[in-house]
C-alpha positions as CSV (number, residue, x, y, z in Angstrom):
1,X,-13.2,-9.1,16.8
2,X,-14.7,-12.5,17.8
3,X,-14.1,-16.1,17.0
4,X,-17.3,-16.3,14.9
5,X,-16.0,-13.5,12.7
6,X,-12.7,-15.3,12.2
7,X,-14.6,-18.4,11.2
8,X,-16.4,-16.4,8.4
9,X,-13.0,-15.6,7.0
10,X,-11.9,-19.2,6.6
11,X,-13.4,-20.1,3.3
12,X,-12.1,-18.3,0.1
13,X,-14.8,-16.6,-2.0
14,X,-16.1,-18.6,-5.0
15,X,-13.9,-18.1,-8.1
16,X,-11.1,-16.4,-6.3
17,X,-8.5,-19.2,-6.9
18,X,-9.5,-19.4,-10.6
19,X,-9.1,-15.6,-11.1
20,X,-5.7,-15.6,-9.4
21,X,-4.5,-18.6,-11.5
22,X,-5.4,-16.7,-14.7
23,X,-3.5,-13.6,-13.5
24,X,-0.5,-15.8,-12.6
25,X,-0.4,-17.2,-16.2
26,X,-0.5,-13.6,-17.5
27,X,2.3,-12.6,-15.2
28,X,4.5,-15.5,-16.3
29,X,4.0,-14.5,-20.0
30,X,4.9,-10.9,-19.1
31,X,8.1,-12.1,-17.3
32,X,9.1,-14.0,-20.5
33,X,8.3,-11.0,-22.7
34,X,5.6,-10.4,-25.3
35,X,8.2,-10.2,-28.0
36,X,8.3,-13.9,-28.5
37,X,5.4,-15.8,-27.0
38,X,5.8,-19.6,-26.7
39,X,3.0,-22.2,-26.6
40,X,2.6,-22.2,-22.9
41,X,2.4,-18.4,-22.7
42,X,0.0,-18.3,-25.6
43,X,-2.3,-20.7,-23.8
44,X,-2.1,-18.5,-20.7
45,X,-3.0,-15.4,-22.6
46,X,-5.9,-17.2,-24.3
47,X,-7.2,-18.2,-20.9
48,X,-6.7,-14.6,-19.8
49,X,-8.9,-13.4,-22.7
50,X,-11.5,-16.1,-21.9
51,X,-11.8,-14.9,-18.3
52,X,-12.9,-11.4,-19.6
53,X,-15.5,-12.9,-22.0
54,X,-18.9,-11.3,-21.4
55,X,-17.5,-8.1,-20.0
56,X,-17.0,-4.7,-21.6
57,X,-13.3,-5.5,-21.9
58,X,-13.8,-8.7,-23.9
59,X,-13.2,-7.2,-27.4
60,X,-10.2,-5.0,-26.6
61,X,-8.6,-7.8,-24.6
62,X,-9.1,-10.4,-27.4
63,X,-7.7,-8.0,-29.9
64,X,-4.7,-7.3,-27.6
65,X,-4.0,-11.0,-27.0
66,X,-4.2,-11.7,-30.8
67,X,-1.7,-8.9,-31.4
68,X,0.7,-10.2,-28.7
69,X,0.7,-13.8,-30.1
70,X,1.2,-12.4,-33.6
71,X,4.2,-10.3,-32.4
72,X,2.7,-6.9,-33.2
73,X,1.7,-5.6,-29.7
74,X,1.4,-1.8,-29.4
75,X,0.9,0.6,-26.5
76,X,-2.9,0.6,-26.9
77,X,-2.9,-3.2,-26.6
78,X,-0.8,-3.0,-23.4
79,X,-3.3,-0.5,-21.9
80,X,-6.1,-3.0,-22.6
81,X,-4.2,-5.8,-21.0
82,X,-3.1,-3.8,-18.0
83,X,-6.7,-2.6,-17.5
84,X,-8.0,-6.2,-17.8
85,X,-5.5,-7.5,-15.3
86,X,-6.4,-4.8,-12.9
87,X,-10.1,-5.6,-13.4
88,X,-9.6,-9.3,-12.5
89,X,-7.6,-8.4,-9.4
90,X,-10.2,-5.7,-8.6
91,X,-12.9,-8.4,-8.7
92,X,-10.9,-10.5,-6.4
93,X,-10.4,-7.5,-4.1
94,X,-14.2,-6.8,-4.0
95,X,-15.0,-10.4,-3.2
96,X,-12.5,-10.5,-0.3
97,X,-13.5,-7.1,1.0
98,X,-17.1,-8.1,0.9
99,X,-16.3,-11.2,2.9
100,X,-14.4,-9.0,5.4
101,X,-17.3,-6.5,5.7
102,X,-19.8,-9.3,6.2
103,X,-17.7,-10.8,9.0
104,X,-17.1,-7.5,10.8
105,X,-20.5,-6.1,10.1
106,X,-18.8,-3.0,8.6
107,X,-20.8,-0.5,6.6
108,X,-19.2,0.9,3.4
109,X,-20.2,3.9,1.4
110,X,-20.1,3.6,-2.5
111,X,-17.4,5.1,-4.6
112,X,-18.7,8.1,-6.5
113,X,-15.7,9.9,-8.0
114,X,-15.4,9.6,-11.8
115,X,-12.1,9.5,-13.7
116,X,-11.0,10.7,-17.1
117,X,-7.8,11.6,-18.9
118,X,-6.1,15.0,-18.5
119,X,-7.3,18.0,-20.5
120,X,-4.1,18.2,-22.4
121,X,-1.6,15.6,-23.5
122,X,1.5,15.7,-21.3
123,X,4.8,14.9,-23.1
124,X,6.1,13.0,-20.1
125,X,3.4,10.4,-20.5
126,X,4.5,9.5,-24.0
127,X,8.0,8.7,-22.7
128,X,6.5,6.6,-19.9
129,X,4.3,4.6,-22.2
130,X,7.3,3.9,-24.5
131,X,9.3,2.6,-21.5
132,X,6.5,0.3,-20.3
133,X,6.1,-1.0,-23.8
134,X,9.8,-1.9,-24.2
135,X,9.8,-3.7,-20.9
136,X,6.7,-5.7,-21.9
137,X,8.3,-6.7,-25.2
138,X,11.6,-7.9,-23.7
139,X,10.2,-9.3,-20.4
140,X,11.8,-8.8,-17.0
141,X,14.8,-11.0,-17.9
142,X,15.5,-8.7,-20.9
143,X,15.8,-5.6,-18.7
144,X,19.4,-4.3,-18.8
145,X,21.4,-1.3,-17.6
146,X,20.7,0.6,-20.8
147,X,16.9,0.3,-20.4
148,X,17.1,1.2,-16.8
149,X,19.2,4.3,-17.6
150,X,16.6,5.3,-20.1
151,X,14.0,5.4,-17.3
152,X,15.9,8.2,-15.5
153,X,14.9,10.7,-18.2
154,X,11.2,9.6,-17.9
155,X,11.3,9.9,-14.1
156,X,12.9,13.4,-14.3
157,X,10.2,14.6,-16.8
158,X,7.4,13.1,-14.8
159,X,8.7,14.5,-11.5
160,X,8.5,18.0,-12.9
161,X,4.7,17.7,-13.4
162,X,2.8,17.7,-10.1
163,X,0.0,15.5,-11.5
164,X,2.5,12.8,-12.6
165,X,4.6,12.5,-9.4
166,X,2.8,9.4,-8.4
167,X,3.9,7.8,-11.7
168,X,7.4,9.2,-11.2
169,X,7.8,7.7,-7.7
170,X,6.5,4.3,-8.9
171,X,8.9,4.2,-11.9
172,X,11.8,5.4,-9.8
173,X,11.2,2.8,-7.1
174,X,10.8,0.0,-9.7
175,X,13.9,0.8,-11.6
176,X,15.9,1.0,-8.4
177,X,14.6,-2.5,-7.5
178,X,15.5,-3.8,-10.9
179,X,18.9,-2.3,-10.8
180,X,19.5,-4.0,-7.4
181,X,18.6,-7.3,-9.0
182,X,20.6,-6.8,-12.2
183,X,21.4,-8.8,-14.2
184,X,17.8,-10.0,-13.9
185,X,18.5,-12.7,-16.6
186,X,20.6,-14.6,-14.0
187,X,17.9,-14.6,-11.3
188,X,16.7,-18.1,-10.4
189,X,13.1,-16.7,-10.0
190,X,11.8,-13.3,-10.6
191,X,9.0,-11.8,-8.4
192,X,6.6,-11.9,-11.4
193,X,3.5,-11.0,-9.4
194,X,5.0,-8.0,-7.7
195,X,6.6,-6.6,-10.8
196,X,3.5,-7.2,-12.9
197,X,1.5,-5.3,-10.3
198,X,3.8,-2.3,-10.7
199,X,3.9,-2.6,-14.5
200,X,0.1,-2.6,-14.7
201,X,-0.2,0.3,-12.3
202,X,2.4,2.2,-14.3
203,X,0.8,1.6,-17.6
204,X,-2.6,2.8,-16.3
205,X,-1.1,5.9,-14.7
206,X,0.7,6.6,-18.0
207,X,-2.7,6.8,-19.6
208,X,-3.3,9.9,-17.6
209,X,-6.4,8.9,-15.7
210,X,-7.2,11.1,-12.7
211,X,-10.3,12.2,-10.7
212,X,-12.5,14.7,-12.5
213,X,-14.4,15.9,-9.4
214,X,-12.8,18.1,-6.8
215,X,-12.6,16.3,-3.5
216,X,-15.1,17.5,-0.8
217,X,-13.5,19.2,2.2
218,X,-14.2,17.9,5.7
219,X,-13.7,19.2,9.2
220,X,-14.0,17.5,12.5
221,X,-12.1,15.5,15.2
222,X,-9.6,13.0,14.0
223,X,-8.7,10.1,16.3
224,X,-5.7,8.0,15.2
225,X,-6.0,4.2,15.5
226,X,-2.6,3.1,14.3
227,X,0.3,3.7,11.9
228,X,1.5,1.6,9.0
229,X,5.0,2.5,7.9
230,X,6.0,1.8,4.3
231,X,9.7,2.1,3.7
232,X,11.6,1.7,0.4
233,X,15.1,2.4,-0.6
234,X,14.0,5.6,-2.3
235,X,10.9,6.7,-0.4
236,X,9.1,6.4,2.9
237,X,5.3,6.8,3.6
238,X,3.6,6.9,6.9
239,X,-0.1,5.9,6.6
240,X,-2.3,6.7,9.5
241,X,-5.6,4.9,10.0
242,X,-8.1,6.9,12.0
243,X,-11.7,7.6,12.8
244,X,-13.1,11.0,11.8
245,X,-16.0,12.6,13.7
246,X,-17.3,15.2,11.3
247,X,-18.1,18.6,12.6
248,X,-21.6,18.5,11.0
249,X,-22.6,15.7,13.4
250,X,-22.7,13.0,10.6
251,X,-21.7,9.4,11.3
252,X,-18.1,8.7,12.2
253,X,-16.0,7.7,9.2
254,X,-13.1,5.3,8.9
255,X,-10.3,7.2,7.1
256,X,-6.6,7.1,6.5
257,X,-4.1,9.8,5.8
258,X,-0.6,9.6,4.6
259,X,2.6,11.7,4.4
260,X,5.7,10.7,2.5
261,X,9.2,11.8,1.7
262,X,12.0,10.8,-0.7
263,X,15.0,9.0,0.9
264,X,18.2,7.1,0.2
265,X,18.8,3.6,1.2
266,X,21.2,4.6,4.1
267,X,18.3,6.2,6.0
268,X,16.6,3.3,7.8
269,X,14.9,2.6,11.1
270,X,13.8,5.4,13.4
271,X,15.7,7.9,11.3
272,X,13.0,7.9,8.7
273,X,10.7,10.0,11.0
274,X,13.2,12.9,10.6
275,X,12.3,13.1,6.9
276,X,8.7,13.9,7.9
277,X,9.5,16.9,10.1
278,X,7.4,19.2,7.9
279,X,4.3,17.6,9.6
280,X,4.8,18.4,13.3
281,X,1.1,18.3,14.3
282,X,0.6,14.8,12.9
283,X,3.8,13.5,14.3
284,X,3.1,14.9,17.8
285,X,-0.4,13.4,17.8
286,X,1.0,10.0,17.0
287,X,3.8,10.2,19.5
288,X,1.6,11.5,22.3
289,X,-1.6,9.6,21.5
290,X,-3.7,12.7,21.0
291,X,-6.7,13.6,18.8
292,X,-6.5,16.3,16.2
293,X,-9.0,19.0,15.2
294,X,-8.9,19.3,11.4
295,X,-10.4,22.0,9.2
296,X,-11.2,21.8,5.5
297,X,-9.1,18.8,4.5
298,X,-9.8,17.2,1.1
299,X,-11.3,13.7,1.3
300,X,-11.0,11.3,-1.7
301,X,-13.2,8.3,-0.7
302,X,-11.5,7.2,2.5
303,X,-8.2,9.0,1.9
304,X,-7.8,12.2,3.8
305,X,-5.3,14.7,2.1
306,X,-3.1,15.9,4.9
307,X,-2.3,19.6,5.4
308,X,-0.5,20.1,8.7
309,X,-1.4,23.8,8.9
310,X,-5.1,22.9,9.0
311,X,-4.7,20.7,12.1
312,X,-4.3,21.5,15.7
313,X,-3.7,19.2,18.7
314,X,-6.7,18.1,20.8
315,X,-7.0,16.2,24.0
316,X,-5.3,12.8,24.7
317,X,-7.1,9.9,23.0
318,X,-6.2,6.3,23.7
319,X,-6.3,4.4,20.4
320,X,-7.6,1.2,22.1
321,X,-10.5,3.2,23.6
322,X,-11.2,4.8,20.3
323,X,-11.3,1.4,18.6
324,X,-13.5,-0.1,21.2
325,X,-16.1,2.7,21.1
326,X,-16.0,4.3,17.6
327,X,-14.6,1.6,15.3
328,X,-17.7,-0.7,15.2
329,X,-20.2,1.9,14.0
330,X,-17.8,3.9,11.8
331,X,-18.6,3.9,8.1
332,X,-15.8,2.8,5.7
333,X,-15.3,4.1,2.2
334,X,-15.1,2.1,-1.0
335,X,-11.7,1.6,-2.5
336,X,-10.4,3.9,-5.3
337,X,-10.5,2.0,-8.7
338,X,-6.7,1.8,-9.1
339,X,-6.3,0.6,-5.5
340,X,-8.6,-2.4,-5.9
341,X,-6.1,-5.2,-5.3
342,X,-6.1,-8.0,-2.7
343,X,-2.8,-7.1,-1.2
344,X,-3.9,-3.5,-0.6
345,X,-6.7,-4.5,1.7
346,X,-6.0,-3.3,5.2
347,X,-9.0,-3.1,7.5
348,X,-8.5,-1.8,11.1
349,X,-9.7,-4.2,13.8
350,X,-9.4,-4.6,17.6
351,X,-8.6,-7.9,19.2
352,X,-8.7,-8.1,23.0
353,X,-8.2,-10.6,25.8
354,X,-6.5,-13.3,23.7
355,X,-3.5,-15.5,23.8
356,X,-0.7,-15.7,21.2
357,X,0.6,-19.2,20.1
358,X,3.7,-20.1,18.2
359,X,3.7,-23.1,15.8
360,X,6.5,-23.9,13.4
361,X,7.9,-20.4,13.8
362,X,4.6,-18.7,13.0
363,X,2.8,-16.6,15.6
364,X,-1.0,-16.7,15.7
365,X,-3.6,-15.1,18.0
366,X,-6.4,-17.2,19.3
367,X,-9.8,-15.6,19.2
368,X,-12.5,-17.7,21.0
369,X,-10.9,-20.9,19.9
370,X,-10.1,-19.7,16.4
371,X,-6.6,-18.7,15.3
372,X,-5.5,-16.0,12.9
373,X,-1.9,-15.6,11.8
374,X,0.0,-12.5,12.9
375,X,2.0,-10.8,10.1
376,X,5.1,-10.0,12.2
377,X,7.1,-9.7,9.0
378,X,5.4,-6.4,8.5
379,X,6.6,-4.8,11.7
380,X,8.5,-1.7,10.9
381,X,12.0,-0.9,12.2
382,X,10.9,2.6,12.8
383,X,8.8,1.7,15.8
384,X,9.0,-0.2,19.1
385,X,7.0,-3.3,18.1
386,X,9.0,-6.5,18.0
387,X,8.1,-10.1,17.5
388,X,8.9,-10.8,21.1
389,X,6.5,-8.0,22.3
390,X,3.8,-9.2,19.9
391,X,4.2,-12.8,21.3
392,X,3.5,-11.4,24.8
393,X,0.5,-9.3,23.8
394,X,-3.0,-9.8,25.1
395,X,-4.7,-7.1,22.9
396,X,-4.0,-5.9,19.4
397,X,-4.9,-2.9,17.2
398,X,-4.1,-4.1,13.7
399,X,-5.0,-4.4,10.0
400,X,-6.8,-7.4,8.6
401,X,-4.8,-8.3,5.4
402,X,-5.2,-11.0,2.8
403,X,-1.8,-12.5,2.0
404,X,-0.4,-15.9,1.0
405,X,-3.9,-17.2,0.4
406,X,-5.2,-16.4,3.9
407,X,-6.3,-13.6,6.2
408,X,-3.6,-12.3,8.5
409,X,-3.5,-9.7,11.3
410,X,-0.8,-7.0,11.0
411,X,-0.2,-5.5,14.4
412,X,-0.1,-1.7,14.6
413,X,-0.3,-1.5,18.4
414,X,-0.3,-4.0,21.3
415,X,-1.0,-4.2,25.0
416,X,1.2,-6.6,26.8
417,X,2.6,-7.6,30.2
418,X,6.4,-7.3,30.3
419,X,8.2,-8.1,33.6
420,X,4.8,-8.0,35.4
421,X,4.2,-4.5,34.1
422,X,1.4,-3.5,31.7
423,X,2.7,-1.7,28.6
424,X,1.4,-0.3,25.4
425,X,3.4,0.0,22.2
426,X,2.4,1.7,19.0
427,X,4.2,2.0,15.6
428,X,4.0,5.8,15.9
429,X,5.5,6.1,19.4
430,X,8.9,7.2,18.0
431,X,7.4,9.8,15.6
432,X,9.0,12.6,17.7
433,X,12.1,10.7,18.8
434,X,13.1,7.3,20.1
435,X,11.7,6.7,23.6
436,X,13.6,3.4,24.3
437,X,16.9,4.3,26.0
438,X,18.8,1.4,24.5
439,X,17.7,2.2,21.0
440,X,18.3,5.9,21.5
441,X,21.9,5.2,22.5
442,X,22.5,3.1,19.4
443,X,21.0,5.9,17.3
444,X,23.3,8.4,19.0
445,X,26.4,6.3,18.3
446,X,25.4,5.8,14.7
447,X,25.0,9.6,14.2
448,X,22.2,11.5,12.5
449,X,22.3,10.3,8.8
450,X,19.6,12.8,7.8
451,X,21.5,15.8,9.2
452,X,24.7,14.7,7.6
453,X,23.1,14.2,4.2
454,X,21.3,17.5,4.4
455,X,24.5,19.3,5.3
456,X,26.4,17.7,2.4
457,X,23.5,18.6,0.0
458,X,23.7,22.2,1.2
459,X,27.4,22.3,0.4
460,X,26.9,21.0,-3.1
461,X,24.2,23.6,-3.7
462,X,26.4,26.4,-2.5
463,X,29.2,25.5,-4.9
């Protein structure tokens, strides 16, 4: 990545600020509840409808806004509003991603998978739609323990249906977050944008939309670039960004694959890797910086469905060398419709031979005289990267993200000089166990929380 590319990321796309302002107004109205809409929220919803004028969503959104202001909103109206909100943020996503692709010179294949509802109505969806409707009517400040308890039944029913587990995990995580904030009514400020994002995603998932086409299967050589660890109180997901060299000799593809597991809030830091022990091939490749030969893995756009039994370890592959040689010509995939959101943009890039500067507590890397902020707040506790190590780095493998109104670089791996010794550190280095002696001792003193919880669960099941 060069300074001229950073320069192209300076100016926000035309109309981006206006679109986000409209979404903010909608989110504030949702936070207050659609059950009683005041003048300010009514004006925000009217502006929201105006923003969709001239689009296929214009009529259903206008009807839904009228129903909300009249106090007669129904589940169908909420689906239209959630879809319109996602469409606005999707347009913002497309504008930002287009800016990023133009700066990096990245090629991107079109999205071709259609979606439709399930062949049969699933009873669990009705319960989910009813819960999202109640939350929208009362607003976030009206969420109480009774409403949160009602969600448990919906989560249990959805979790029993494989096609609805994505919805179940989303609802389970959101209710856990709301429960931790209870009573929400006493909060000085609610995270309106975040909770509205989850609400809109939940409403759309409750409509039952899913891909209609089977994902094509691909085989080839998978070379990991870096790991992004997403940890929540109730779940952990490890997302691997990689380059796939197809066995048929086609162009290299920029892909990502992910594995996840349920967890409890006491399992944190390096211990989360133990929850993913069912994927030894992937974890070993991350820890040892090795390529993988994969066979017949499903590929949805740029998301590679992981099946550990269909992978075998290949030769060592330095992620920095992979990024230097294969990342520039690799073809990226378009984003899945439900994932078109500015905060979900994460484009792998390589930045080499640069200095890190600190100003007002913020770290930024200088690229040919241009600076880009380093998102050190995204560093996971499950890996060896620390703000101090990032500050000493001279090369980065990271993700370009758009956050807080600007582009930032999230480090996934760094090269640095520590005590006159060149070192590399990657988020996935501890996938097969902690390699830092000091951290390993601390982990040993704390005990294996995963093993203890599994043993106690086994006792309960035997009773």
